[in-house]
N, C-alpha and C positions, 0 to 999 in steps of 0.2 A: 525435440529438444532447441527449440529452440536457434541461438545462433553457434550455438558448442556446446558438450557436454562440460566441461572445465575439467576441475580436477575426478578422477574413478580409479576406481581400483580390481584388479585379478587377480587369484591366490590358486593355488592347485592343493585338493584335500589331499586324504590317505588312498583313497580311491581313483585318483589321478579326474578329479572331476573338476572342473573351469568351475569358479567362482566369484562368479564378475559384480559390483553394485555402480551407478550412477545415479546421476538426478534427471528426469525427464517432467513433461507440463503435460502427459493425465489427464490428471486432476483438475487442470488450470491454471496451479502454479510450481514453481521447482520442489519436486520433491526426492529419496531416495526410492529406487525401486532397488530389484537385486535378485541375478538367475545364480543356479546350476547347471551346468553343463553337460552331460556324462561323454566317456572321450568316443565313444558312435555319436554324437549330438544327438541325444533325446534332452529333454528340457524336462529335468528333474523338480521342478518346481515350476511349471507349466508352464504355456504358451506366453502370458504376459509375466513370468516372474510374480514375484514379492512386494508390496507394497509396504514400505516403513515408513509411516508416517509419524511427527511429531508433531504432537496436542497443542494448537496454539499457534506455531509457526509452520516454517518448510528447512529443509534439508537438502547442505551443498555436498560438495568434495569428500564422499564416505568412502574411507578403508574396512580389509575384510580380512577376520583370522582366522581360520580352519581350524578348531580346534579337536583336542584327544581324545575326548568323547562323542566327536561324531557330529555334535554343533558346529556353530559357525556364529560368532563375534563380528560386529559391524556399527562402523563409530562413526559418526560424521558431527560438520559444526550445523548449526543451526541459524536459522535469523533474526534472531532477538537481538534489541540491541541494550546491554553488548551482548556478544553473540554466545552461545552454550557450545559442550561437546556434548552431544547425545549418545547412548549407546542400547543396540537390541541384542538380543540373543533367537537363532534361529534354530530348527530342528531338521533332524536332516530329510526330512518332509518338505521342509518350507514353511512351519507352524511358526509362529509367534511365542513367543517360549513368555518375552513381559510383557506385564498387562499395558501398560507403555514403554517406551524408552526409558531410564534411567538418565540425568543430566548434570554436569559439571557445571557450576556456575562462579564465578568471581566479580567485586565493583565492578570490573575492566573486562576488558574483552577477551573470549576462552574458546583456542580454536587450533588448531593443525594437531589431531591427534594421529596418534598408529597404534597400533597392536599388536603383542606377542604374546605369541600361544603359552602356554605351560601344561605340563607334565601332567594334572592334576582335572585337565576336564578346564582351568580356570585361562586367566590372562593378564598380563599389565597394561593398561592405558596409559600411555604419553602424552602430555599433549602442553602444551602456552597458553600461560595467561599473560598478557600484554601489560608491560610497566608503568600504563597508562598518559595523564599526562598532554601534551599538545601534540599536534604535528601525525607522525609517523613510528613512535614509541616504540625501545625493542622488547621484546620477551622474552620470562624466564621460563624454563622448562620444570615438568615435575611429572609425578609416576607414581600410580596407587595399584597392586597386585587385586586381581578380584577373583572370586572360586568360583565352579560352576554355574553355582545359581546370580553369581551375579551381585554380588553381598562383598565388601570389603573384605581385606585379608590385615594387611596393613595396618600398627596401631592408625597410623598419623599416614598420611600422602610424604612422600619423598622429593624434596629438589634435585633435582637433577644434577644440575651447579651452580656454583653464583654465579655464575659467568652469561651474560643477556645473548643473547642472538637477535637478530636483524629480522623487523616483522616482512622480509619478503621470504624469510629461509626458509624449509622441511626438512627439519631433523628427519633422517632415516636413522630406522631403530636395526641391528640385527641381532636375532636370537644366540645367545651363549651356549647351549647345548642342556643348561642346567637350569632351566626358570626363572632364567635374568637374562639380557641385550650387554652389549655395547653399541657406542654411539658418537658418530667424531662431527662436528659442529665448527661452526664459523664463529668466530666471536672477536671483540677487540682484542688488538695488541697490546698487555698491561706496557711494555719499554716503548710504544710509538704511538700515537694515537691517531694517528695518520693511515694508520698499514692494518689488516685483519692476519688473523691468526686462526691455527686448529688445536683445538683438545679435542681429546678420546675421555671419554667416561664409560664406566662400566657399572651396572648398576645390579646388582647379584638378586636371588631368589630369592632375599631373605631380608630386600631394603638397602641393604648397608652400599656403600659406594667407594670406589679405589681410594676416594681426595672430595674433599668441597671445592672444589672450581674443578675437578678430571687432569687429566695431565700431560700439559705441553708436548705438542708433538715436534718443534725447532725455534730454539731460544733468540734467532734472528729477528734483529730490530727494523731490519736491514729491509726486510723480502714480505711482498703479498701474497701469504700461503691462503688458499681455499681447500676444500674437500672438494674430494673427485666427483664426488654425488652422494 
């Protein structure tokens, strides 16, 4: 594991199995591996789990989404410069369904993926694109819905909010039960540049939003506000 396992993820599927993904150095460099563990402790994807390599680079900080068709989507940050987000699909037996992971890239760094399973066996991928520039710039959140095969569903990628988030903030998606998700996020206070504010957005299953910005939770310009998780 080197000195730490950094960010990892674990979710439960419809059968009560635990699916966990992290990165280790079994290949000589940090890369993504995943395990599925049954309620009785059986290693359903083998004692060593499965390896999820990204061709030409390594992987970090995976997230997991058990899908409604029994497959699992796993996304992670690559070690490209600038970084990409890679996604692989795994069937119930642990077989990789994509010849190579598909990747999201931009002129600047792409990272911090989140996955939301949808009722058709597909998923929504939400991620952050760096604003670029010098130092540690903020990021812009985007989302795209994918079919069970990994092909894009929405005609265009959706910008989740016109608001930016800090380079260190990891937004957490919450499924809405109708193939969309809610997202609460820290951003700047529009009335006081020295303060942080909290907005909430709803991304529906068809890619439409509550509003361009999202909904501001409190109109105070004199209070620091942060999401709880």
